[in-house]
N, C-alpha and C positions, 0 to 999 in steps of 0.2 A: 777880949781875953780868950774866948773859945777859939777864935781864929788863930791866936798865937799858939794854942795848945794842939791844934789839929796836926801839924807836922810831927810833933812829938808822939802823938797817938799812933799815927801811921807808922812811924819808925819803930815803935814798940810792937805793933802788930807784926811787922815784918821780921822783928827779932824773936818771935815765938819759936820755940823748938819744934822740930818736925812732927813729934808724936802728938802735939796739940792741934796740928793742922788737920782739917777734914780731907780725907783722900778723895781725889777726883774720880768720878765715875767713868770706868773704862767701857768702850764699846764691846758688847758681847757678840762673838762670832758663833754662827750656828754649826753644830757638830755635823759631820758628813752623814751620820745615820739619821739625825733629825731632819737634815735637808732632804734625804731620800724619802723618808716617811711623809714629809710635807708635800714633796713632789708627787708621790704616789696617791695621796689623798686628793690633791688637786686634779690629777689626771683622771682618777676614777670618778670623781664628782662630775667632771666634764663629760665623761662617757655616760654617766647615769642620766644627765640632762637630755641627751640625744641618743636614746637606746637603739633605734633602728639604724640611724646613720653610723653609729659607733660599731654596731654588729657587722654591717656591711664592710666597713673599713677594716676591722680586725680580720674578718673572714677573707678579704682580698689578699692581705699580706700573708696570712696563715696558709691559704691555699696556694699562693705563689711559691712559698718556701717548700711546702709539702710536695707540690707537683715537680719542682726542680729536683728534689732528692729522689722522689719515687720514680720519675721517668728514667733517671740514671740507673737506679736499682733495677728497674724492669729490663732495661737493655743489658745490664750485667747478668741478670738472671738467665736470659735467653743465651747470652754469650757463653756462660759457664755450662749451661745445659747442652749446648752444641759441642763444647770441648769434652764434656763428660761422655756424651754419646759417641764421639769419635774415639775416645780412649778405650771404649769397650773392645775395639779391634786391636789397638796398640797405640803407644805414645810415640809421637814424632817419627813415624815410620814411612817408608816409601816402597811402593809396589812397582816392580818392573816386569813387563812382559814383552815378548817379541811382537813386532808389527810388520808393516809393509812399507818399503822405501818409497818416497815421493820425489826424490831427486836422483839424477845420475851421478855416479861417483866412481872414479878409477876405471873408466871404460865399461862399467856395468850399467845395465838398464835400470830404469825406475820400475817399481812394482814388484821387486823381489821380496819374498817373505823371509824374515829374520827368525831363525830358530836358536834359542839359547841352550847352553849345556853347562856341565859342571866346570869345564875349563875356564869359562867366562868368569866364574866366581873366584878362581885362583888368580886370574889376571887383575881383577878389581882389588883383591886383598893386597896385592903387591904394588899396584900403581896408583891407588886412590887413597891418599892419606886422610882425606876428609871423611871417609867412611869408617864408622866405629865398629858396628856389628853387622854381619852379613850372613844370610842363610838362604839356601834353595827351598823351594816349595814343592812338595810331592803330595799328591792326593788322588783318591779314587772316589768318584761321586756316588757309586751305587754298590757298595760291598754288602753281600748278604751276611746277616748275623742271626744267630739263633741260640737259644738256651733250652732248658728242659720245659720251660713254661710258655715261651713266645718267640717270635722271630720278626725280622724286618730288614730293610735296606737303608744304610746310613752312609753319609759322607765320612770317609776315613782319611785322616791326615797322618803322613809320616813326619814325625817331629824329632828334633834334637835339641840339646840345651841352648844353642844359639837361637834357634827358631822360637823357643819358649821365652827367651829374653825380649824378643821383638813383639810377639803376640801376647795379648792379655787373655790367658787361659788358666785362671787360678784353680788349684785343686783344693777342695774343701775337706775331704776326708782321704786318708791314705797318702800316697806320694805320686810324684810325676815321673816322667821318663828321664832316665839318667844317662850319663856318658857310657857307663858299663852296659846298659840295655842296648844302646846303639852299636857299640863296638862288638858285642857278642850276638847281636841279632835276636835278642830274647823275644819270646811271644808273650808280651805283657800289654795291657790296654788300660786307658783312662776313659771313662764314659761320661758323656754329657748328661745333664739332669733328665732330659726327655728320653734319652736312650735307656737310662737306668730304669725309669718308670715303665717303659714298654717291655724291656727284656726281663726285669726282675720286679714285677708289680707288687708282690707280697714280701719282698726283701728290701727294706730301705738301706741296708748296708751290706752289699754283696761283695765285700773285699775278700779276695781269695777264691771266689767262685770262677767257673770257667764259662767263657762265651766263645762260640765257634764263629770265626770270621773267615769267610770263603772256605769253610769246612776245616780250617786249622784251629786247634784249641789255643785260646789266649787266656791268661790269668788276669783277672781284674785287680789292678793295684791301686787305683785311685778313682775318685768321683769329683767331677768339676762342680763348682758352685753354680747355682741357677742365675742366669743373666736376664735382665729386662732390656732387650735390645729393640731398636726400631729401624736399624739399618745394618746391612751386611753385604760384603762383596762376593761371598761364595755360599752363604748359608748361615743359619743360626747356630751359634756355638753350643746351644743346648742339645742340638741334634747331631753332634759330631762324636767320633771315636778317635782317640789319639793313640798311635802305636809308634815304635821306633822306626826311623826312616829305612834302615836296613831291612827290617821285617816287611815293610810295605813293598819295597822293591823286589824282595824275594818271593813273597807269598801272594800278592794281589796287585801287581802293576796293571793299569788300564790298557797298556800296549807294551808288550815285552820287547818288541823291536826298538821302540822309541827309548825305553829305559836301558836297553843294551847299548845304545849309542850315547848314553849318559845325557840325554836331553832332560830339560826341566820345564815344568809349566811356567815358571817365572821365579823371581827371587825377591827378597825383602832386605832392606838395609836401613840403618839409622845413622845420620851424620854425627860427627863428634860433638857438634854444638848446633843448637837451633839456628843461630845467626849465620851458620855456614852452609845452609841447605842448598843455596844456589851453586856454591863452589863444589859441593859434593855431587850434585846432579850433573854439572858440566864435566867433572872428572869421569863419571860413569859413562856418559855419552861418548866422550873422547876415547876412552879405553875400548868400549865395545865397537865403536866406529872403526878403529884401527884393525880389529880382529875380523869383523864381518864386512868391511868395505863399504861403509856409508858415511856421509858427512855428519859431524856432530850436531849441526843445526837442523838436520832432517828430522822434523818432529814426528813423522809417521813411522820412522824406523823402529822406534820403541814406544810402547804404550806405558806411560808412567802416571801413577797416581801418587802425588806427594801430599801427605796429610798436613805437613807444615805449611805448604803453599795454600792449601785449602783453608786452613785455620786463619792465615793472614788475610785471605780474601773475605772470610766471614767477619773478621775483626774490622776490616775497613768498612764493610756494610753496616755493622753495628755502630761503629764510630760516627758514621754519617748520620744515622738515625738518632744517635744520642745527642749530637750537636743540634739537629733540628728540634728535638724535644726540649733541649735546654733553652734554645732561643724562644720557643713558645712559652716556656715556664717563666723566663725573664720578662717577657711582655706582660704576663699575668701579674708578676711581682711588681712591675712598674705601675700597672693600673692600681694595685693596692697602695703603692706609694703616693699616687695622685689622690687617692681617698684620704690618706693620712694628711696630706697637705691641705685638702679641702676642709677636713675636720679642724685643723689648727687655725686656718684662716677664719673659720666661723668662731672659734674660741677667741681669737684676737678681737673680732668685731663685738662679741658679747662682753668682753672684759676691757673695753676701751676706757671706761671711766676708772676702773681699777688701775689701769696702767698710768692714767693721768694722776691719780692720787699718790701712787708710789713715787712717781717722778717729782711731784710737788713736795713730798716728804724727804726727798734727797736721794732716791734711787737713781743710779746712773743708767745710761743707755746700755752699757755693757752688762749690767746686772739684769735688766729686762731681757736683753738678747739671750743671756745664759739661761734664764728661767724658762722661756718659751722654747728654746732649742732643746734643752734637756727634757722638757715635757713631751715634745714631739718625738724625740729619740726614744724616750721611755715607752711611748705608745707603739712605735714601730717594733721595738725589741720585744714588748709583751706579745704582739701579734706573731712575731717570728718564733718565740718560744712555744706558743700554741701550735704553730705549724710543725715544729720539730717533734712535739709530743704526739701530734696526729700522725706524723710519719712513722714514729716508733710503734704506735699502736697498730697501724695498718700493716706494717711489715711483719710484726710479731704474729698478727692474726693469719696472714697469708703463709708465713713460714711454718706455722703449726699444722697446715693442711698437707695431705699427701700430694707429692709433686709428680707431674707427668715426666716422661723421659727427656723431653727437650727443654725443660724449664727447671731451674734450680732455686726458685723462690725470689725473694727481694733482698739481696745482700746490700747492706748500707756501708759505704766506704767512708773512711775518715776524710779522705781528700775531697769528696763531694760535700760532706758536711762543712768543711772549712771553706770551700768555695761558696756554698749557700750562705754561710755566716758573713763572708766578705761582701757578697752581693746585697744581703740584708743591710749591712752597715752603710753601703753606698746609697741605697734607696732611703734609708732612715735619715741620713745627713741631707740628702737632696730634698726630701719632703719636709724636714723640720726647719731648715735654714731660712727659706723665703718668708714664712710667717713670722719667725723670730726677728728677722731684720725689719719687717714691716712694723712690728710692735715697738722695736727699739728706736725707730725713726720718728715716732710721734713726739710732739712737744706737749708739755703739761697742759697748756691752755687749750690746744686743739682736742686733747683727750678728755679733759674735764667738761667741755661744752658739747661733746658729741652726744647726740640723741639718736636712738634707733627708731 
């Protein structure tokens, strides 16, 4: 009888409405935040079990990242310091002086002295489109100067607005030499900071006072700001006096016959663009070669100091040094990655039974691979974050100190931080993947019967 009723009971059970049926238990997936916290606890517990080994591993990665960024910042600090030092004279300027020919040209012998004059500047202005600003340089190295309180001899420059565009001679108080001063030959002067202290010791603001230059009265119209220089081609700017070019040629030329022939000590120019410095230099050589009868490729005919070319030479030196330091830092970072790999290999050995138990309970090889890979990745990233923090602290401490003239501190560039992060990611993946694959390759039986 019961046997006959069993099909009916089953059919009735199947006909129960859905709300009377017990819901099936769904598999609960771990939230990403919970997974990250669990991963963090597991990694920190692993680090706590092996303190010395963990410290050395973390320090290796952190110092690798810090050295990579700091070495680049150190190179950039010296590079910027060099550029800042060169900009004390002027930005992207070229000095040209007459030289001695080394090659025969046009039937003339080698060894001729090339003397520059004002007409050469007019030719360059009309035939050299790559030259943006041009000015002759007039100076007298030992002009006697006196006031009612003191006296001395100073380098005096004859300047005009174009010259002041090229040279870095900022006026802190008062005004600088203007076009009207040059056109009218006014007896006005701008004093360097050292000249002001010597001639007007008890007067920190001698604007409107009279200084006698070569026994001619000149009115002080401006005071130059004090410069911290460590290089100069003709003297420190603090020890100079600026007057209009026309006034210098009239009142105190070093050689009246030379200036009567409109000769110049040399001239300065700036190319229209930094990238066209070679084109501008070739045009200047060709123009002066046609006038003075020398070959443009004759390097001795003109003495040229090109600050752009010098800056590029220094850049190439710093770039080579930066590449070398970056390679050394990458080697250090790789050694730290080896330490991470060793730490994770030890973690796999210590947790072999745990791996076997997880696999016996249904964990897949992919899940084991993911767990150990993320754990190694977390360890490497934790070390890298410590390295970046160390970098920021060291750079902030150094940049807060007074800097020498040839060093601008430790500027941290975002490009180098991005490169360091990319390198850290590669090292992290390379160091975390082999231990994770080793853990995932274990079978439950081998893992459960493993004994240390």
